[in-house]
VEXLUMFI-387682 format. One record per residue (C-alpha): residue number from 1; x, y, z. Coordinates in nm, 4 decimals, decimal comma, m for minus. Each point is the difference from the previous one (the first is absolute). Example, Ala and Ser with C-alpha at 12.3 -4.5 7.8 and 13.67 -1.06 7.14 Angstrom:
% VEXLUMFI-387682
<resi:1 | c1:1,2300 | c2:m0,4500 | c3:0,7800>
<resi:2 | c1:0,1370 | c2:0,3440 | c3:m0,0660>
% end
This chain:
% VEXLUMFI-387682
<resi:1 | c1:1,0549 | c2:2,1126 | c3:m0,8254>
<resi:2 | c1:0,0464 | c2:m0,0119 | c3:0,3736>
<resi:3 | c1:0,0216 | c2:m0,3122 | c3:0,2217>
<resi:4 | c1:m0,3701 | c2:m0,0039 | c3:0,0858>
<resi:5 | c1:m0,0978 | c2:0,0279 | c3:m0,3687>
<resi:6 | c1:0,2407 | c2:m0,2771 | c3:m0,0988>
<resi:7 | c1:m0,1314 | c2:m0,2401 | c3:0,2629>
<resi:8 | c1:m0,3607 | c2:0,0931 | c3:m0,0789>
<resi:9 | c1:0,0650 | c2:m0,0758 | c3:m0,3671>
<resi:10 | c1:0,1278 | c2:m0,3477 | c3:0,0959>
<resi:11 | c1:m0,3059 | c2:m0,0757 | c3:0,2084>
<resi:12 | c1:m0,2335 | c2:0,1435 | c3:m0,2669>
<resi:13 | c1:0,1503 | c2:m0,2527 | c3:m0,2416>
<resi:14 | c1:m0,0535 | c2:m0,2798 | c3:0,2507>
<resi:15 | c1:m0,3603 | c2:0,1138 | c3:0,0390>
<resi:16 | c1:m0,0596 | c2:m0,0014 | c3:m0,3750>
<resi:17 | c1:0,1602 | c2:m0,3412 | c3:m0,0490>
<resi:18 | c1:m0,1942 | c2:m0,1449 | c3:0,2942>
<resi:19 | c1:m0,3328 | c2:0,1082 | c3:m0,1481>
<resi:20 | c1:0,0922 | c2:m0,1142 | c3:m0,3506>
<resi:21 | c1:0,0991 | c2:m0,3455 | c3:0,1238>
<resi:22 | c1:m0,2920 | c2:m0,0508 | c3:0,2403>
<resi:23 | c1:m0,2788 | c2:0,1192 | c3:m0,2286>
<resi:24 | c1:m0,2166 | c2:m0,2564 | c3:m0,1866>
<resi:25 | c1:0,1041 | c2:m0,3030 | c3:0,2095>
<resi:26 | c1:m0,2538 | c2:m0,2461 | c3:0,1292>
<resi:27 | c1:0,0179 | c2:m0,1992 | c3:0,3242>
<resi:28 | c1:0,1556 | c2:m0,3013 | c3:m0,1722>
<resi:29 | c1:0,2761 | c2:0,2078 | c3:m0,1555>
<resi:30 | c1:0,0684 | c2:0,1712 | c3:0,3301>
<resi:31 | c1:0,0291 | c2:m0,3387 | c3:0,1727>
<resi:32 | c1:0,2159 | c2:m0,1721 | c3:m0,2645>
<resi:33 | c1:0,3339 | c2:m0,1228 | c3:0,1336>
<resi:34 | c1:0,2595 | c2:m0,0972 | c3:m0,2590>
<resi:35 | c1:0,0805 | c2:m0,3717 | c3:0,0372>
<resi:36 | c1:m0,2417 | c2:0,0061 | c3:0,2936>
<resi:37 | c1:0,2705 | c2:0,1322 | c3:0,2312>
<resi:38 | c1:0,0949 | c2:0,3514 | c3:m0,1102>
<resi:39 | c1:m0,1609 | c2:0,3132 | c3:0,1360>
<resi:40 | c1:m0,3346 | c2:0,0846 | c3:m0,1562>
<resi:41 | c1:m0,0706 | c2:0,3267 | c3:m0,1720>
<resi:42 | c1:m0,2440 | c2:0,0901 | c3:0,2773>
<resi:43 | c1:0,2587 | c2:m0,0733 | c3:0,2685>
<resi:44 | c1:0,2678 | c2:0,2020 | c3:m0,1826>
<resi:45 | c1:m0,2311 | c2:0,3007 | c3:m0,0435>
<resi:46 | c1:m0,1105 | c2:m0,0221 | c3:0,3617>
<resi:47 | c1:0,3636 | c2:m0,0279 | c3:0,1125>
<resi:48 | c1:0,1058 | c2:0,3099 | c3:m0,2008>
<resi:49 | c1:m0,2792 | c2:0,2070 | c3:0,1511>
<resi:50 | c1:0,0701 | c2:m0,1346 | c3:0,3504>
<resi:51 | c1:0,3737 | c2:0,0774 | c3:m0,0262>
<resi:52 | c1:m0,0606 | c2:0,3525 | c3:m0,1165>
<resi:53 | c1:m0,2711 | c2:0,0549 | c3:0,2602>
<resi:54 | c1:0,2140 | c2:m0,1295 | c3:0,2872>
<resi:55 | c1:0,3238 | c2:0,1706 | c3:m0,0968>
<resi:56 | c1:m0,1449 | c2:0,3415 | c3:m0,0897>
<resi:57 | c1:m0,2320 | c2:0,0064 | c3:0,3043>
<resi:58 | c1:0,3059 | c2:m0,0676 | c3:0,2181>
<resi:59 | c1:0,1994 | c2:0,2760 | c3:m0,1695>
<resi:60 | c1:m0,2871 | c2:0,2480 | c3:0,0196>
<resi:61 | c1:m0,0987 | c2:m0,0938 | c3:0,3546>
<resi:62 | c1:m0,3608 | c2:m0,0677 | c3:m0,1084>
<resi:63 | c1:m0,2293 | c2:m0,3015 | c3:0,0335>
<resi:64 | c1:0,0061 | c2:m0,2569 | c3:m0,2768>
<resi:65 | c1:m0,2859 | c2:0,0110 | c3:m0,2501>
<resi:66 | c1:m0,0349 | c2:m0,3775 | c3:0,0507>
<resi:67 | c1:m0,2056 | c2:0,0742 | c3:0,3114>
<resi:68 | c1:m0,2755 | c2:0,1269 | c3:m0,2293>
<resi:69 | c1:0,0457 | c2:m0,2536 | c3:m0,2809>
<resi:70 | c1:0,0597 | c2:m0,3465 | c3:0,1435>
<resi:71 | c1:m0,3676 | c2:m0,0648 | c3:0,0744>
<resi:72 | c1:m0,1081 | c2:0,1293 | c3:m0,3419>
<resi:73 | c1:0,2449 | c2:m0,2399 | c3:m0,1631>
<resi:74 | c1:m0,1080 | c2:m0,2838 | c3:0,2268>
<resi:75 | c1:0,3462 | c2:m0,0406 | c3:0,1505>
<resi:76 | c1:0,0095 | c2:0,0410 | c3:0,3754>
<resi:77 | c1:0,3669 | c2:m0,0864 | c3:0,0329>
<resi:78 | c1:0,1059 | c2:0,3117 | c3:0,1905>
<resi:79 | c1:0,2402 | c2:0,2866 | c3:m0,0605>
<resi:80 | c1:0,3167 | c2:m0,1968 | c3:0,0661>
<resi:81 | c1:m0,0584 | c2:m0,2420 | c3:m0,2899>
<resi:82 | c1:0,1531 | c2:0,1139 | c3:m0,3289>
<resi:83 | c1:0,0757 | c2:m0,3411 | c3:m0,1374>
<resi:84 | c1:0,3611 | c2:m0,0432 | c3:0,1149>
<resi:85 | c1:0,0642 | c2:m0,3689 | c3:0,0634>
<resi:86 | c1:m0,3439 | c2:m0,1129 | c3:m0,1107>
<resi:87 | c1:m0,0450 | c2:m0,3740 | c3:m0,0346>
<resi:88 | c1:m0,1724 | c2:m0,1466 | c3:m0,3030>
<resi:89 | c1:m0,3217 | c2:m0,0230 | c3:0,2033>
<resi:90 | c1:0,0244 | c2:0,3672 | c3:0,0997>
<resi:91 | c1:0,0515 | c2:0,1027 | c3:m0,3611>
<resi:92 | c1:m0,3139 | c2:m0,1972 | c3:m0,0916>
<resi:93 | c1:m0,1902 | c2:0,1744 | c3:0,2809>
<resi:94 | c1:0,0515 | c2:0,3399 | c3:m0,1661>
<resi:95 | c1:m0,2980 | c2:m0,0308 | c3:m0,2295>
<resi:96 | c1:m0,1121 | c2:0,3130 | c3:m0,1797>
<resi:97 | c1:m0,3422 | c2:m0,0163 | c3:m0,1625>
<resi:98 | c1:m0,0051 | c2:0,3503 | c3:m0,1451>
<resi:99 | c1:0,3101 | c2:0,1680 | c3:m0,1490>
<resi:100 | c1:m0,1699 | c2:0,3425 | c3:0,0119>
<resi:101 | c1:0,0152 | c2:m0,0177 | c3:0,3820>
<resi:102 | c1:0,3765 | c2:m0,0635 | c3:m0,0161>
<resi:103 | c1:0,0363 | c2:0,2891 | c3:m0,2434>
<resi:104 | c1:m0,1983 | c2:0,2239 | c3:0,2362>
<resi:105 | c1:0,2064 | c2:m0,1073 | c3:0,3007>
<resi:106 | c1:0,3244 | c2:0,0731 | c3:m0,1832>
<resi:107 | c1:m0,1420 | c2:0,3362 | c3:m0,1152>
<resi:108 | c1:m0,0650 | c2:0,0871 | c3:0,3671>
<resi:109 | c1:0,3566 | c2:m0,1052 | c3:0,0874>
<resi:110 | c1:0,1302 | c2:0,2062 | c3:m0,2926>
<resi:111 | c1:m0,1813 | c2:0,3091 | c3:0,1326>
<resi:112 | c1:0,1692 | c2:m0,0497 | c3:0,3365>
<resi:113 | c1:0,3310 | c2:m0,0432 | c3:m0,1786>
<resi:114 | c1:m0,0274 | c2:0,3180 | c3:m0,2036>
<resi:115 | c1:m0,1077 | c2:0,1984 | c3:0,3075>
<resi:116 | c1:0,3112 | c2:m0,1232 | c3:0,1864>
<resi:117 | c1:0,2279 | c2:0,0658 | c3:m0,2983>
<resi:118 | c1:m0,1248 | c2:0,3597 | c3:m0,0320>
<resi:119 | c1:0,1943 | c2:0,0841 | c3:0,3171>
<resi:120 | c1:0,3115 | c2:m0,2040 | c3:m0,0685>
<resi:121 | c1:0,3322 | c2:0,1832 | c3:m0,0058>
<resi:122 | c1:0,3643 | c2:m0,1031 | c3:0,0376>
<resi:123 | c1:m0,0248 | c2:0,0083 | c3:0,3799>
<resi:124 | c1:m0,2995 | c2:m0,2345 | c3:m0,0051>
<resi:125 | c1:0,1760 | c2:m0,2410 | c3:m0,2350>
<resi:126 | c1:0,2973 | c2:m0,0111 | c3:0,2394>
<resi:127 | c1:m0,2196 | c2:m0,0729 | c3:0,3047>
<resi:128 | c1:0,0781 | c2:m0,3417 | c3:0,1525>
<resi:129 | c1:m0,3183 | c2:m0,2075 | c3:0,0069>
<resi:130 | c1:0,1277 | c2:m0,3500 | c3:0,0871>
<resi:131 | c1:0,2980 | c2:m0,0727 | c3:0,2226>
<resi:132 | c1:m0,0309 | c2:m0,3815 | c3:m0,0309>
<resi:133 | c1:0,2377 | c2:0,0094 | c3:m0,2984>
<resi:134 | c1:0,3659 | c2:0,0861 | c3:m0,0347>
<resi:135 | c1:0,0181 | c2:0,2638 | c3:m0,1246>
<resi:136 | c1:m0,3309 | c2:0,1319 | c3:0,1304>
<resi:137 | c1:m0,2690 | c2:0,0552 | c3:m0,2623>
<resi:138 | c1:m0,0907 | c2:0,3563 | c3:m0,0955>
<resi:139 | c1:m0,3308 | c2:0,1175 | c3:m0,1440>
<resi:140 | c1:0,1712 | c2:0,0436 | c3:m0,3372>
<resi:141 | c1:0,1352 | c2:m0,3566 | c3:m0,0003>
<resi:142 | c1:m0,3428 | c2:m0,1312 | c3:0,1041>
<resi:143 | c1:m0,1705 | c2:0,1810 | c3:m0,2875>
<resi:144 | c1:0,2522 | c2:m0,1194 | c3:m0,2593>
<resi:145 | c1:m0,0335 | c2:m0,3562 | c3:0,1304>
<resi:146 | c1:m0,3783 | c2:0,0271 | c3:m0,0096>
<resi:147 | c1:0,0021 | c2:0,1257 | c3:m0,3598>
<resi:148 | c1:0,2210 | c2:m0,2943 | c3:m0,0985>
<resi:149 | c1:m0,2200 | c2:m0,2520 | c3:0,1765>
<resi:150 | c1:m0,3193 | c2:0,1377 | c3:m0,1520>
<resi:151 | c1:0,1416 | c2:m0,0012 | c3:m0,3530>
<resi:152 | c1:0,1434 | c2:m0,3488 | c3:0,0413>
<resi:153 | c1:m0,3317 | c2:m0,1440 | c3:0,1180>
<resi:154 | c1:m0,1995 | c2:0,1834 | c3:m0,2662>
<resi:155 | c1:0,2392 | c2:m0,1491 | c3:m0,2569>
<resi:156 | c1:m0,0908 | c2:m0,3423 | c3:0,1434>
<resi:157 | c1:m0,3693 | c2:0,0851 | c3:m0,0408>
<resi:158 | c1:0,0644 | c2:0,0871 | c3:m0,3651>
<resi:159 | c1:0,1837 | c2:m0,3285 | c3:m0,0482>
<resi:160 | c1:m0,2778 | c2:m0,2072 | c3:0,1535>
<resi:161 | c1:m0,2587 | c2:0,1865 | c3:m0,2042>
<resi:162 | c1:0,2011 | c2:m0,0909 | c3:m0,3077>
<resi:163 | c1:m0,0035 | c2:m0,3665 | c3:0,0997>
<resi:164 | c1:m0,3779 | c2:0,0138 | c3:0,0204>
<resi:165 | c1:m0,0179 | c2:0,1282 | c3:m0,3558>
<resi:166 | c1:0,1649 | c2:m0,3115 | c3:m0,1446>
% end
């Protein structure tokens, strides 16, 4: 297995987990916030897709898929908003009526991701993509960080889904 195949396998697993967790939810389940203050399932799923969209589009030098999806999802919050630092009110504002639209958005992002990963080699993974950090962030570090963030947030979705089943 080469580097591109290994990374693609990771993102394929994220894609599968995303779809499994998002499927069969209604609007109330998507909006549920544990204790009324935690992040909702809909917000977490939106955030995962937004992170992957933003980070991979930056790495690939392509436009974000969000340009095509924000209106369909009824969220005109712009390409810069990925959920970082959201207030409680902003979390509530991310209302998703139809999980199939989120699944389709993430599928579109996943296609962009696999297209980018098809050309990834050691030189690409060593490319510095963010000099605001010390040490500067490489494409490889960004991808590993993204995988960790996606899996962490999808784990939170699974936990909140479990709370709903009580």
